[in-house]
C-alpha positions, 0 to 999 in steps of 0.5 A: 533107336528108330528116329533119324539122327541129326548127325551120324558117323555112319558114312565116315568110315569110323571103325568099331564105333558109331556116334549119333546125335539125336533131337527127338520129340516126346515118344517111346522106343525099344532099343536093342543091339546084339553086337554093340554096347550103347552109351547115352549122354543127355544133351537136353538143356532142361531135365527130361522125365524118363521111364525105362525098363531093362530086363526086370529092372525099371527106372523112373526119374529125370535125366539132366544134361551130362547124365549117362546110361549104359546098355550092354550088347544083347540087352533090350531096353524100353524107354519113354520120355515125356518131352523133347529130348536131345542126347548123344548115342555112342555104339561101340562094337562088343567084339572090339571091346573084347579084343581090347580086353584080351590084348591089354588084360588077357581077359575073355568073355567080358561083361559090362554092368548096365547103368540107368543113370550115372555121372562119369566125368571121364566118359562124358569127356570122351563122348564130347570129344567124339561129338566135336569130331562128328560136328567137324565133318572131317573125313580124315580123322581116323587115327584120332577117332581110333584113339578115342575108341580105344580110350573109351573101350579101356574106360568101359572095361575098367569102370563097368566090367562085372569084375575089375580087371588088372590093366598091364601097362608097359613102362619106358616108351619105345626103344629108339629103333622102334620109334624111328621105324614108326616115325618114318612110316608116318612121315612117308604116309602123311597124305593117307588116313594113317590108322593105329591098325597100320602103326601098332602091327609094325611093332607087333603090339596092341593098339592100346599098348602102342598108343601108350608107349608112343606117348611116353616116348614123344610126349604126345599121342600118335594122332597129334604127332601126325597132325603136327607133321602134316602142318610142317609139310604144309609149311614147306610146300607153302614156301615153294611159292614161285614158279620160275620168275612168274611169282605164281605158286607152285601148288594151290592151297587145295593141292597142298591140303590133299598132299598133306592128308587134309580132307578139304581146303577148309579143314586144312585152313582151320588146322593150320590156323590153330597151329600157327595163328595164321591162315595158309594164305597169310603164311605164304605171304610171309615167306 
């Protein structure tokens, strides 16, 4: 896609996935990516007439909000749209999807089925969560985005692989000693961008199996636990309100935000309010 995206994750440091929101005038384009599978989700408020050609197949019809197209890596597609269009484009590394398939299903040489227009509520939900995260302009969300990327890869493998693989799932969660090891690591690195790539190797597990086992043990996914612990640390720091007898806070809100791994004062305030129902400033006044 030659048009410039209105929003892009290109400079966010998100690994294995690129998320871009487009709003483009009437036109046409040839789209091709050798190394990435591409998902298009229509965001147009009104139906858009499209003509598409992929290899020897063609499609002419209307795309409506929520309609999805999938183009596997190393496959070109010609598109012509007859009016202004809005859509979300998600490019996910084919090597990453192959790794997920190998680690979770012992599958090699995975191929995806191309789709011109389909409805997929699960895929749409994942895409909208990625769009929401993109709109947040949060630079400290790697664990959450990694989780969504893994979820997206698993869904593509399950639903759009040329042959349906069997997904092996380890039941029972993590043993207590492994869970303790992971929780201690998270709590020791709350000020950093903790990633699944940091946590899963601690237990010699794939990122998918680790995420599944962690949620079985804790009842919440790793990124949510990380956020909860950041909020709890912030509460402790906010309670340290006085320096000797002057009444001056020991740390500013901006310093607490950085100490707890939030990318900015505003991001910290938003997340703190969502968890506690009040701003950090209001919470500090109650202690």
